[in-house]
C-alpha positions, 0 to 999 in steps of 0.5 A: 504497483510491483515497480513502486514497491521495487523501486522503494525497496532499492531505495531503502534497503533497511526496508528491503532487508526487514522484508526479506528477513520476514518472508524467510522467517515467516515461509521458511522452506515452504512455498507461500500460501494464503495463511503464510502471506497474512502472517507477513506484517512487515510486507504488508506495511510495506505495500500499504505504505507504497500504495499510500505514496504511489496509489494505482488510482488517481481519482474517484469521481462521484455525482452529488445526489442532493444539494449540499454545503460543505465549508461555504461551498455549495454543490448542486445536485448532479455536480461531479465531485473528483477526489484526488487520491494522491493529494488526499494521501499527502495531507500532513493534517490526516497522515502527519508532518512526514506524509511524503516520507516512505515510512511503513511503520505508519501502518504497523497498527494496521489501516485504521491507526495509520491517519487520523481518518481511516477512510482517507486510505482510498488506494482502490477507490472508495464505496460501491465502485471500489476495485473488486480486486484489492485482495487479490492485488496484495496477494499477488504484490506478496508473491511476486518473485524477485530474482537477484542478479546472478554475480550478486552474493547469496545469502546462507539462507537460501529458500524455495522462493525469492520474494523481496 
């Protein structure tokens, strides 16, 4: 996940700049803590969009508990149903025509407004078998140190942290 975020921030320097500016503005000279991390809206948008494009879970499997009919398809009790998360995250009818484009702005109003069916965003699984650590993963992604190369020009705004 970290490499996906870094790859996209390198490919989209305008989002890297927005994320870095937010880190410097929100953190100031303080090291990030839980309260500070929760205020990082741009960084949260970047992470959600990255997880939408590159979900850490490829698919989830559920067993049909009863016979069901779905869009003229008969599914018998006991049948395993696989939900391919990357394909679900790229459905234009759910996410819009720019579904394959890196656009963190789609998460500006939160997950519920990012797509037409908020339950379609299942980056860490769904239901009772959802990953136990999505909140920890978000904290780790927001707090991952990134050190620029030694010969890179440094901003006049220095801080104790080097995130984004």
